N, C-alpha and C positions, 0 to 999 in steps of 0.2 A: 172589372179590372179585379189586382191581384188583394187579399186581406193581410195586414202588417201584425205578423202575431205579435201579442201582447207580453209573450212566454221569454223569462229571460233567459240569452245567451250557453247555451255552453261551453265552458272550456276547450279549446283546441285538442287535441289530445298527442298534437308536434310542434305547437307555436311557441317558440325559443324565448321571447316574453311577450308585454304587453303594456300599453301604455300605464298610465294612471287611471285616467277614464275609462279604459278596456273592463282594469283590473277590477273595477268601482264597480261597476254593472255584474262581470260574471259573481263577483265575492257578497253582492249586498253590502257592502265595507263603504266607510267614509273616506275618504281622501285620507283625514287625518288621521283614520286607526289604520289604514295599509303605509303612511309614515312609520307611527310610531311602529308598526309588528317589523319595520326595516330599521327604524333601527334600535330594538332588542334584540335585533338577529333573526326572527323567524322567518322572514321574506329578506330577498337578497333584493334590493336595489340598488339601480346606475340611471347612466346620465349617460343621454346617445343623440347626438346633433338637438343638442339644448332640451332636449324630455328627457323627465325620468319615466324608466320602466321597472318595471317587475321581471325580474328571473321567474320563464313560463312553471320550470321545473317545482321549482319553492315557493308557487300559488299555490299549482296542482296538489302539493305534499298539505300544504295550508289546510286546502278545503277539501282532502281527502280523496280528491278523484285520481281514476288511473291505478289505484293500488291494487 
């Protein structure tokens, strides 16, 4: 039986966007903090298909990944 890793997943280098749930698990931040960062312009949030999404490039920039 395969072992399930408890490590936090790393941001995908080519992902264009993430759901808020994915961004929560990648960043370790709460949904409300992510929304606040979207409101103050630190993260780019948008709606797609009824879901709130986080722009992948803005999340990587915010986390300091891939620079």
